[in-house]
Backbone as a ProteinNet text record, in pm:
[ID]
protein_1_A
[PRIMARY]
MHRREFLVTSTLGSLGVPHLTFPTMTDTRSDAPARATRKILIAGGGFHTAFIRYMAALTGKARPRICYLPTASADSRENTLAFFEYCAPLEVEPHVQNSFIESLSQTQGWDEVLLSMDAIVVSGGNTLNQQAIWKAQGIDAVLREAWERGIVLGGASAGSLCWFEEGTTDSRPKALSIVQCLGFLKGSHSPHYDAEAGRRPLYHKLIGSGEMKPGYACDNDAGIYFENDAVKRVVSTRDGAKVYRVHVVNGAVVETVLEPERIG
[TERTIARY]
517.2	663.7	716.2	816.2	873.3	952.7	967.6	1033.3	1174.4	1253.2	1391.8	1394.9	1307.1	1300.8	1257.6	1162.4	1113.7	1227	1309.4	1417	1522.9	1562.3	1666.1	1617	1496.4	1443	1421.4	1367.5	1337.2	1462.7	1563.4	1684.8	1755.3	1740.2	1800.3	1713	1658.7	1580.4	1571.4	-1289.2	-1152.8	-1147.4	-990.3	-987.4	-1007.4	-1088.1	-1109.7	-1001.6	-882.7	-771.4	-742.3	-685.9	-652.5	-538.2	-537.7	-430.1	-411	-297.1	-268.3	-350.5	-412.4	-489.4	-436.5	-436.4	-386.8	-480.5	-497.3	-585.8	-530.6	-619	-579.2	-663.5	-608.4	-680.8	-764.8	-888.9	-978.6	-1029.5	-1018.2	-1069.7	-1216.3	-1304.9	-1448.2	-1510.2	-1432	-1487	-1545.9	-1656.2	-1721.1	-1636.9	-1546.9	-1464.4	-1327.1	-1303.7	-1173.9	-1156.3	-1036	-1013.9	-1018.4	-1066.7	-1071.7	-929.7	-910.3	-777.1	-762.9	-652.2	-628.2	-610.8	-648.8	-624.2	-475	-413.3	-270.1	-247.8	-162.2	-150.2	-4.6	17.2	149.4	132.3	209.2	208.1	347.4	358.8	489.8	494.6	617.1	640.9	764.2	770	886.8	1011.4	994.2	1103.4	1041.7	1099	1049.7	939.8	967.4	869.3	882.1	829.6	848.2	723.2	704.9	599.8	461.1	425.1	290.3	262.6	359.8	340.7	334.1	417.2	413	280.5	228	97.1	-11.1	-6.1	-104.9	-88.7	34.5	61	4.5	24.5	-26.8	-178.7	-245.5	-391.5	-436.7	-358.5	-394.5	-390.2	-316.9	-310.2	-438.9	-513.3	-634	-607.1	-482.5	-445.6	-432.4	-464.6	-455.9	-311.2	-220.9	-78.1	-0.5	9.6	70	220.3	267.4	410.4	463.1	554.8	608.7	759.2	803.7	944.5	1013.6	1130.7	1214.5	1317	1324.8	1414.4	1515.1	1632.5	1725.2	1833.1	1799	1896.5	1963.8	1883.9	1936.3	2035.8	2027.2	2119.7	2232.7	2252.2	2355.5	2336.5	2209.5	2174	2226.9	2213.3	2261.2	2202	2287.6	2241	2174.9	2229.8	2173.2	2030.1	2008	1873.7	1778.3	1830.3	1746.4	1703	1795.2	1759.2	1654.2	1668.3	1569.1	1431.8	1426.6	1299.2	1234.2	1310.5	1253.9	1207	1277.5	1235	1103.6	1087.4	961.6	846.3	875.2	771.6	737.7	825.1	810.7	676.1	620.9	491.6	371.7	392.3	283	257.4	134	99.3	135.2	265.7	314.7	424.3	452.7	562.3	670.1	776.5	875.7	981	1023.5	1127.7	1220.6	1337.9	1428.9	1479.5	1490.5	1549.8	1664.3	1786	1903.4	1921.7	1993.1	2024	2168.2	2255	2395.8	2408.7	2383.8	2370.2	2458	2462.9	2526	2441.2	2449.5	2353.3	2367.1	2480.9	2496.4	2400.3	2377.4	2286.1	2150.1	2143.9	2015.7	1959.6	1879.3	1831.6	1694.9	1629.9	1502.9	1521.2	1441.9	1446.2	1380.3	1408.9	1347.1	1194.7	1141.7	996.5	940.5	1012.3	965	954.6	1049.5	1047.7	946.6	961.4	883.9	736	704	563.1	492	566.1	504.1	466.2	497.9	473.5	337.4	290.5	168.7	201.9	323.4	367.4	519.3	570.7	715.5	751.7	843.4	894	1032.7	1050.1	1179.3	1252.6	1379.7	1459.1	1492.8	1538.4	1601.1	1744.2	1808.6	1947	1970.7	2054.5	2093.4	1998.6	1910	1807.7	1869	1970.2	2032.9	2093	2166.4	2223.9	2115.4	2012.1	1899	1838.3	1812.9	1751.2	1842.4	1970.4	2064.8	2069.8	2072.6	2078.6	1948.7	1836	1707.9	1696.2	1737.3	1727.4	1823.2	1944.7	2042	1995	1928.8	1885.5	1745.5	1670.4	1533.3	1434.5	1479.2	1390.4	1282	1313.6	1214.3	1091.8	1112.4	1000.8	919.6	987.5	917.1	832.5	885.9	810.4	685.4	698.2	579.7	473.5	516.4	420	356	437	383.4	276.5	305	210.3	81.7	94.5	-21.9	-105.3	-40.7	-111.7	-180.5	-152.7	-213	-129.2	-5.7	86.3	117.3	104.8	121.6	269.9	303.6	440.4	454.5	577.5	594.2	733.7	747.6	874.8	888.5	1001.8	1030.1	1163.1	1178.8	1302.1	1323.9	1434	1450.1	1337.3	1276.9	1164.9	1032.4	1028.4	909.9	935.7	1054.8	1091.9	1088.5	1127.3	1146.5	1022.7	902.9	779.2	733.9	787.8	746.1	826.4	786.4	861.8	998	1002.9	1126.9	1117.7	1230.7	1229.9	1366.6	1375.9	1502.8	1575.8	1706.8	1785.6	1920	1974	2110.3	2205.6	2172.3	2247.4	2378.8	2400	2524.2	2608.1	2738.5	2823.2	2782.7	2812.3	2812.6	2676.4	2571.4	2445.5	2327	2208.6	2085	2066	2004.8	1987.6	1861.2	1838.3	1719.7	1753.8	1661.2	1675.6	1549	1566.2	1454.3	1425.2	1297.4	1261.6	1163	1087.4	1008	886.1	826.5	712	580	568.2	438.7	340.5	390.1	311.2	353.4	257	287.3	334.1	421.3	469.3	596.4	623.1	750.1	727	839.4	831.4	955.5	933.7	1044.5	1023.4	1107.2	1099.4	1173.9	1169.5	1245.3	1221.6	1097.7	1070.1	1097.1	1074.9	1097.1	1229.5	1302	1420.9	1551.6	1549.6	1671.6	1645.7	1719.7	1689.5	1688.2	1766.9	1776.4	1662.4	1579.2	1476.6	1370.1	1310.8	1199.4	1239.8	1346.5	1380.5	1415.3	1484.3	1517.5	1392.6	1302.6	1179.4	1096.6	1086.9	1014.7	1081.2	1211.8	1285.6	1263.9	1276.1	1265.2	1124	1024.4	886.6	851.2	896	867.2	927.8	1046.5	1115.1	1066.6	988.9	944.4	1043.4	1155.5	1253.4	1200.7	1104.9	1047.4	895.9	827.9	682.5	628.9	507.4	444.3	435.4	418.6	411.8	381.1	434.3	403.7	531.6	528.2	637.9	587.1	668.9	629.4	732.5	685.5	771.4	807	912.6	938.8	817.8	784.6	673.5	536.5	531.4	403.7	407.1	291.5	292.6	157.6	155.7	37.9	13.1	-114.4	-155	-221.3	-164.5	-217.1	-288.7	-402.4	-468.2	-478.4	-425.2	-433.5	-387.9	-277.7	-215	-291.1	-387.5	-461.4	-447.7	-442	-432	-560.4	-545.3	-659.5	-667.2	-550.8	-547.8	-413.3	-413.4	-290.1	-275.2	-157.3	-140	-9.9	-2.2	122.8	131.9	252.8	274.9	326.1	320.9	373.3	293.9	258.4	190.6	279.1	219.7	293.8	353.4	362.4	415.8	308.4	347.2	249.1	290.8	192.9	212.3	166.3	232.8	201.3	188.8	91.8	90.8	158.4	261.6	337.9	317.9	265.3	232	240.6	211.7	221.5	82.7	53.3	-73.2	-41.9	-84.6	-61.1	86.7	172.6	314.7	388.3	317.3	380.5	369	472.5	470.6	382.2	291	195.4	207.5	207.1	201	58.9	-5.5	-136.4	-115.7	-146.8	-126.2	-234.1	-193.4	-282.7	-272.3	-368.6	-362.2	-378.1	-284	-289.1	-374	-414	-473.7	-362.9	-371.8	-274.1	-301	-195.9	-208.6	-122.5	-55.7	28	104.6
830.9	833.4	690	663.8	530.1	498.9	366.6	324.5	381	376.3	423.7	572.7	647.6	792.5	820.8	740.8	756.2	741.9	638.6	612.7	722.3	764.6	866	998.5	1039.3	1166.9	1166.7	1057.3	1051.4	1048.1	973.5	961.9	1095	1167.5	1300.5	1388.9	1421.1	1514.2	1473.9	-266.3	-267.5	-399.2	-426.9	-556.7	-535.2	-614.2	-601	-670.2	-623.3	-687.1	-613.5	-683.8	-616.1	-519.9	-410.4	-313.5	-238.6	-173.3	-93.6	33.7	71.9	194.9	284.4	411.4	508.8	628.7	697.1	813.6	927.4	1001.8	1118.9	1237.3	1356	1478.8	1517.9	1545.6	1582	1723.6	1805.4	1942.8	1939.6	1968.2	1958.9	2092.5	2196.8	2326.2	2322.2	2388.9	2387.9	2458.4	2549	2622.5	2558.5	2439.4	2372.6	2324.6	2343.1	2298.6	2146.7	2095.9	1951.2	1895.9	1783.1	1723.6	1619.4	1623.4	1526.7	1387.4	1286.3	1148.7	1120.7	1077.4	1049.7	905.9	886.1	756.4	709.7	584.5	522.2	378.9	341.4	205.9	146.3	37.2	-23.6	-167.2	-215.9	-357.1	-401	-529.2	-579.8	-578.8	-590.7	-586.8	-600.5	-532.9	-547.4	-451.4	-320.5	-218.8	-195.1	-290.8	-287.6	-234	-270.3	-209.4	-221.9	-339.9	-359.7	-267.9	-251.1	-161.7	-15.5	20.6	158.9	185.7	85.2	100.8	125	48.5	67.2	204.8	245.1	377.9	486.7	471.3	570.3	579.1	464.5	463.9	535.8	522.6	586	738.2	792.6	938.3	996.7	915.1	964.6	1048.9	1054.6	1136.1	1048.1	1105.8	1031.1	999.2	1092.3	1072.3	1135.9	1065.9	1125.7	1145	1248.1	1274.5	1193.4	1100.6	1013.3	1036.1	1068.9	1100.8	988.6	951.7	850.6	922.3	882.2	944.6	839.1	830.4	720.6	748.9	824.1	860.7	738.1	637.2	519.9	440.9	452.1	381.9	472.3	585.7	682.6	731.8	752.5	801.2	709.4	578.5	479.5	502.7	518.4	537.7	411.1	295.2	167.9	152.1	183.2	171.5	273.4	393	495.5	453.7	397.5	348.8	239.3	149.5	43	102.1	209.3	274.9	323.8	388.7	436.5	320	208.8	90.9	35	34.5	-10.9	80.5	208.5	305.2	303.9	250.4	261	211.2	100.8	54.1	132	224.1	288.8	430.5	478.4	616.4	704.3	726.6	811.1	901.8	1008	1098.7	1080.9	1004.4	973.3	1083.2	1102.5	1199.2	1134.2	1192.8	1149.3	1273.2	1262.7	1368.9	1311.4	1339.3	1293.7	1376.5	1319.7	1389.7	1438.4	1375	1416.2	1520	1644.5	1751.6	1869.7	1969	2097	2207	2326.3	2431.5	2490.4	2469.7	2523.6	2457.3	2325.1	2256.1	2228.5	2220.7	2201.2	2338.9	2392.5	2530.7	2540.7	2427.8	2427	2367.6	2413.2	2356.8	2219.7	2146.4	2014.2	2026.1	2129.1	2145.9	2174.8	2256.9	2289.4	2165.5	2075.5	1952.5	1853	1813.9	1702.2	1735.5	1858.9	1894.8	1918.6	1915.8	1927.1	1790.7	1684.5	1549	1497.7	1392.3	1323.2	1200.9	1148.9	1032.7	1034.6	973.4	966.6	823.4	763.6	629.2	641.3	585.2	587.9	457	465.8	347.4	263	140.8	59.2	104.7	42	77.1	88.6	182	199.5	298	244.4	327.9	427.7	385.7	474.2	596.6	576.1	687.9	775.1	710.2	783	879.7	830.5	913.3	1030.4	1004.1	1109.7	1219.4	1179.8	1278.4	1357.3	1289	1358.7	1463.3	1426.8	1521.4	1638.8	1611.6	1718.5	1815.5	1763.6	1846	1904	1857	1901.6	1829.6	1721.6	1644	1576	1536.6	1470.9	1559.2	1688.3	1780.7	1797.6	1799.3	1812.7	1688.6	1571.3	1447.4	1444.5	1495.8	1502.4	1593.6	1706.3	1796.4	1729.6	1656.4	1584.2	1484.5	1412.1	1314.8	1382.5	1494.2	1567.3	1623.6	1651.4	1705.1	1596.2	1469.7	1361	1309.5	1355.3	1298.5	1155.6	1059.6	918.9	889.1	830.8	794.3	642.9	593.9	449.4	404.5	272.7	211.7	76.6	13.6	-118.5	-115.6	-205.8	-216.7	-86.6	-15.9	114.4	208.4	186.4	267.9	231.7	120.7	87.8	115.2	80	97.6	243.9	333.6	473.9	542.7	494.1	563.2	529.5	422.6	377.7	448	423.1	476.8	410.8	280.8	205.4	72.7	4.1	-126	-189.2	-305	-376.9	-341.6	-322.8	-277.3	-348.5	-356.7	-407.1	-291.8	-172.7	-51.9	-36.1	-117.1	-109.1	-234.2	-229.2	-347.3	-462.6	-580.8	-705	-769.4	-693.6	-759	-667.5	-729.5	-652.5	-575.6	-459.8	-375.3	-291.6	-204.6	-118.4	16.4	68.8	203.3	282.6	409.1	499.1	576.6	588.1	646.9	763.6	794	916.4	914.3	799	790.1	834.8	842.4	872.4	759.5	635.2	517.6	471.6	446.7	407.8	262.1	235.9	100.7	72.5	-55.5	-98.7	-173.7	-205	-274.4	-360.5	-476.4	-560.6	-596.5	-546.4	-586.8	-718.3	-769.8	-889.3	-1008.5	-1024.1	-1118.9	-1263.8	-1295.6	-1432.8	-1449.3	-1341	-1345.8	-1347.7	-1304.4	-1297.6	-1367.3	-1473.3	-1564.5	-1497.6	-1392.9	-1331.6	-1238	-1204.8	-1102.7	-1148.7	-1266.1	-1310.1	-1331.3	-1406.1	-1426.7	-1298.2	-1205.8	-1079.5	-997.1	-992.2	-914.4	-969.4	-1101.8	-1164.3	-1130.8	-1139.4	-1114.1	-970.5	-875.4	-734.2	-697.5	-750.5	-721.3	-793.5	-917.5	-993.7	-933.3	-872.9	-813.2	-672.1	-614.9	-477.3	-374.5	-420.4	-326.3	-257.4	-321.2	-265.2	-276	-176	-175.8	-282.2	-330.7	-420.3	-353.1	-434.2	-375	-474.8	-448.2	-526.4	-577.2	-703.2	-762.4	-797.7	-771.4	-798.5	-887.2	-995.1	-1071.8	-986.2	-1025.2	-961.7	-982.6	-883.3	-886.5	-881.6	-851.1	-832.2	-699.2	-636.4	-504.1	-461.3	-340	-283.7	-142.6	-111.9	24.6	80.9	190.5	257.6	385.8	408.9	539.4	593.6	713.8	778.7	686	614.4	530.5	401.5	365	240.1	153.8	22.7	-68.3	-60.6	-31.2	-24.2	-147.8	-196.1	-310.4	-379.7	-511.5	-590.1	-653.8	-639.8	-678.9	-756.5	-825.7	-894.9	-908.1	-934.2	-959.2	-1100.6	-1185.7	-1322.5	-1414.6	-1532.6	-1631.5	-1670	-1680.3	-1721.7	-1607.7	-1489.1	-1373.7	-1323	-1298.5	-1264.5	-1141.3	-1092.7	-983	-1031.2	-984.6	-1028.3	-908.5	-915.2	-826.5	-903.6	-845.8	-912.3	-834.9	-903.9	-837.4	-938.5	-894.2	-979.6	-1005.1	-1132.7	-1172.7	-1263.2	-1221.5	-1300.3	-1335.6	-1238.7	-1257.1	-1330.2	-1373.4	-1446.8	-1367.7	-1375.5	-1308.2	-1387.4	-1317.7	-1379.9	-1315.9	-1398	-1350.9	-1372.3	-1267	-1276.6	-1255.1	-1356.4	-1347.5	-1259.7	-1164	-1079.1	-1123.2	-1200.6	-1257.1	-1148.3	-1139.9	-1031.4	-1065	-959.5	-972	-955.5	-1030.7	-1017	-890.7	-813.4	-693.7	-705.7	-817.9	-833.7	-962.3
-3345.1	-3339.1	-3341.8	-3428.9	-3437.2	-3312.5	-3281.4	-3158.9	-3146.8	-3257.3	-3250.6	-3220.3	-3290.8	-3268.3	-3125.8	-3074.4	-2936	-2836.7	-2855.5	-2759.8	-2762.6	-2881.4	-2891.2	-2834.7	-2876.9	-2830.5	-2680.7	-2629.4	-2486.6	-2402	-2447	-2366.5	-2355.4	-2456.2	-2447.5	-2359.9	-2391.5	-2313.1	-2163.9	-451.8	-396.1	-333.6	-367	-297.2	-148.8	-86.6	57.5	135.3	132.6	201	329.7	429.5	554.6	533.9	607	594	724.5	734.5	852.1	847.8	956.7	962	1071.1	1042.1	1136.6	1135.7	1249.2	1253.1	1170	1105.5	1028.1	1071.1	1048.2	1079.3	958.5	977.3	868.6	890.3	787.2	793.7	752.6	844.8	818.3	779.4	766.5	728.8	588.1	568.3	437.2	332	377.3	281.2	262.3	320.5	307	163.5	104.5	-32.9	-42.5	-155.6	-177.7	-181.8	-116.1	-110.9	-220.4	-291.4	-398	-339.3	-415.9	-375.5	-387.9	-280.7	-280.4	-325	-424.8	-491.2	-495	-452.6	-461	-509.9	-611.7	-667.6	-654	-577.8	-554.7	-605.3	-622.7	-651.8	-575.3	-538	-466.2	-551.2	-679	-776.1	-914.2	-1013	-1149.8	-1188.2	-1184.4	-1223.3	-1373.1	-1449.5	-1593.4	-1663.6	-1790	-1872.4	-1811.4	-1759	-1706.2	-1587.9	-1499.6	-1385.8	-1431	-1528.5	-1578.5	-1649.7	-1721.9	-1785.4	-1680.7	-1571.7	-1465.1	-1399.6	-1376.8	-1320.8	-1412.3	-1541.7	-1637.4	-1628.1	-1615.5	-1604.3	-1477.3	-1370.2	-1243.3	-1250.6	-1345.6	-1359.4	-1416.1	-1490.6	-1555.8	-1678.3	-1722.9	-1839.7	-1964.4	-2080.8	-2206.1	-2242.3	-2219.4	-2245.4	-2129.7	-2018	-1898.6	-1911	-1842.6	-1831.3	-1712.2	-1740.4	-1636	-1625.4	-1505.3	-1482.8	-1407.4	-1453.4	-1389.1	-1302.3	-1174.3	-1077.5	-1029.9	-1094.1	-1068.8	-964.5	-859.9	-757.8	-696.1	-661.2	-590	-673.2	-805.1	-893.8	-941.1	-871.3	-907.6	-1050.8	-1088.4	-1222.3	-1332.7	-1310.8	-1407.4	-1546.9	-1645.9	-1783.1	-1836.2	-1798.2	-1842.6	-1791.2	-1663.3	-1606.9	-1666.4	-1694.6	-1755.7	-1895.8	-1974	-2107	-2097.5	-1997.7	-1977.9	-1948.7	-1868.4	-1839.5	-1967.9	-2055.9	-2181.3	-2268.5	-2263.8	-2339.4	-2284.7	-2152.8	-2093.3	-2133.2	-2149.1	-2184.8	-2333.3	-2416.9	-2562.5	-2614.9	-2563.4	-2617.2	-2565.3	-2474.7	-2403.5	-2454.1	-2433	-2465.2	-2345.6	-2329	-2220.6	-2275.4	-2200.5	-2233.3	-2126.3	-2156.9	-2054	-2038.3	-1915.6	-1881.7	-1780.7	-1762.4	-1657	-1583.6	-1451.7	-1371.6	-1290.1	-1332.9	-1259.9	-1133.4	-1037.8	-913	-907.6	-986.3	-991.2	-1103.3	-1068.5	-1168.4	-1130.2	-1218.9	-1187.3	-1248.7	-1192.1	-1223.4	-1363.5	-1430	-1565	-1663.8	-1645.5	-1736.4	-1672.8	-1540.3	-1470	-1436.3	-1527.2	-1512.5	-1446.4	-1419.2	-1348.8	-1210.1	-1114.5	-981.2	-977	-868.5	-851.9	-858.2	-795.7	-792.2	-930.4	-1008.6	-1142.3	-1229.9	-1216.2	-1296.8	-1242.3	-1116.9	-1062.5	-1047.5	-1013.5	-996	-1128.4	-1238.3	-1370.8	-1427.4	-1354.2	-1401.2	-1353.8	-1419.9	-1377.8	-1291.6	-1306.7	-1229.8	-1220	-1112.9	-1090	-1052.8	-1128.3	-1101.3	-1039.8	-921	-852.5	-878.6	-908.7	-944.3	-822.8	-850.4	-748	-725.9	-626.5	-597.4	-448.1	-409.4	-269.7	-201.1	-117.1	-52.6	45.1	118.5	216.8	148.8	40.6	-34.3	-96.2	-148.1	-206.1	-104.5	16.7	119.8	158.4	170.4	207.6	101.8	-24.1	-132.9	-140.2	-131	-137.6	-27.1	93.7	205.1	186	139.8	117.8	9.1	-92.5	-205.8	-189.1	-89.7	-73.6	-163.9	-227.5	-315.4	-233.6	-108.7	-23.7	-4	17.7	37.7	-90.6	-205	-333.1	-359.9	-327.9	-347.4	-257.4	-136.4	-49.7	-110.2	-163.9	-228.5	-348.9	-426.4	-542.1	-497.3	-391.1	-336.4	-291.7	-222.9	-174.4	-289.9	-401.3	-518.6	-599.7	-569.8	-644.6	-759.1	-770.6	-869.3	-825.6	-917.2	-882	-860.1	-747.5	-714	-715.6	-735.8	-732.1	-767.6	-774.7	-807.8	-741.3	-761.3	-704.8	-632	-534.8	-456.8	-378.3	-400.9	-335.9	-372.5	-488.6	-533.9	-470.2	-396.3	-316.1	-168.9	-123.1	17.4	60.5	-29.4	6.3	60	26.4	64.3	206.5	264.7	397	507.2	631.7	743.8	756.2	731.5	749.5	674.8	666.1	601.6	603.2	538.5	531.8	402.7	413.6	299.5	293.6	172.1	154.2	124.3	170.3	137	212.1	316.3	394	369.7	401.5	384.3	475.5	433.6	512.8	535.5	567	603.1	577.5	562.7	556.3	685.8	676.2	794.5	779.4	877.1	877.6	815	736.2	682.2	712.7	750.1	774.1	644.9	611.5	482.1	498.2	394.2	388.8	480.3	500.6	589	529.2	397	336.4	367.1	360.9	396.1	535	622.2	759.1	765.9	861.7	880.9	802.7	782.4	722.7	592	526.3	397.2	376.5	313.9	269.7	123	32.6	-108.5	-131.3	-253.6	-294.9	-200.6	-155.5	-47.5	-87.7	-213.7	-260.7	-333.4	-353.4	-438.6	-360.8	-235.6	-155.4	-22.1	2.8	113.3	250.3	269.3	401	435.4	337.7	361.2	460.7	437.9	521.3	667.5	696.7	838.5	912.3	846.3	912.4	937.7	841	856.5	973.1	980.7	1092.2	1225.5	1229.4	1353	1401.2	1310.2	1347.8	1391.2	1321.4	1359.3	1489.2	1503.3	1624.4	1749.1	1734.9	1849.7	1879.9	1790.1	1806.5	1755.7	1698.1	1642	1516.8	1450.1	1328.8	1335.3	1280	1278.5	1182.7	1205.9	1108.4	972	867.9	735.7	627.2	509.1	390	323.7	282.5	206.5	67.2	-33.4	-171.7	-240.4	-302.7	-391.7	-511.9	-583.1	-712.8	-803.2	-882.1	-978.1	-912	-782.5	-714.1	-641	-627.8	-565.8	-513	-461.9	-396.5	-449.1	-472.2	-501.1	-376.4	-324.7	-206.9	-246.7	-184.9	-191.4	-50.1	-30.4	100.5	213	191.3	292.4	322	238.8	256.4	131.2	149.7	35.4	-46.8	-173.9	-264.8	-354.1	-398.5	-489.5	-477.5	-491.6	-490.2	-628.1	-689.2	-829.2	-848.9	-962.6	-998.1	-1148.8	-1195.2	-1337.6	-1361.8	-1257.9	-1268.7	-1177.2	-1228.5	-1145.6	-1027.9	-910.5	-792.1	-712.9	-771.4	-699.6	-603.5	-478.4	-375.8	-294.6	-220.4	-126.2	10.7	114.9	250.4	343.2	432	547.6	660.4	719.9	825.4	955.7	1056.3	1181.6	1295.6	1417.1	1535.4	1591.4	1617.6	1678.3	1797.2	1914.4	2036.6	2053.8	2023.9	2044.6	1934.7	1830.1	1720.5	1590.3	1507.9	1377.8	1282.1	1216.7	1125.8	988.1	884.3	746.6	694.5	653.8	589	440.4	361.4	216.8	155.7	75.3	-0.7	-147.9	-193.9	-328.5	-433.9	-525.7	-625.6	-748	-818.3	-950.1	-1054.8	-1164.6	-1271.8	-1352.7	-1378.5	-1462.8	-1589.3	-1605.7	-1725	-1718.8
[MASK]
++++++++++++++++++++++++++++++++++++++++++++++++++++++++++++++++++++++++++++++++++++++++++++++++++++++++++++++++++++++++++++++++++++++++++++++++++++++++++++++++++++++++++++++++++++++++++++++++++++++++++++++++++++++++++++++++++++++++++++++++++++++++++++++++++++++++

């Protein structure tokens, strides 16, 4: 399919790094069904072609179905078109699922659409609004089922923050603040760590005071691949972009640099 036809048709339609560990319940029965590997790929900012290519590889499919979920950007058409452009060089089947819909044209349920995908990319934007809409619509529950089934989840900014228990957000007026999220990944997250001056000092303050759990901070163009809530690989698409584990040691906030591998 030619690039122009692709865009029109689509628009219509282990690194041994330290990580947070938490106890999990394991079913040891011999008749227990095999559990899918739960996969999340995040970036601090800039989930472009290289990250989508890596996400596609994580699905294990020759031509995976990848859905863009732009709730946080209020279903921005400009951002959706950019997603299709990022996908154009790749062997993927791109889709978009808007959240601002009505039942006359949206004839499938959230589960019917999202659970038919191999991967889901969540947009950046307003995380607080995203969480409120997902909970009101039941999308949060569908995303959890997708995660449990092994459908690869991911995104940058609001699309990275949303998977953690909590993190720092610019979703409210006047100042950065705390937002509570889905909690698929334990701990906290700060995106845009090198791009917005207020991110690092606030993250340190909140973790140091105990107001926020320890977690991970990502520069723009750097990210983490999690399997089953554990860091599997740290990656970047730009020299100098880094990932940090931020935690408290002997009463002081410590940043542990997790050096990424280049993926593009």
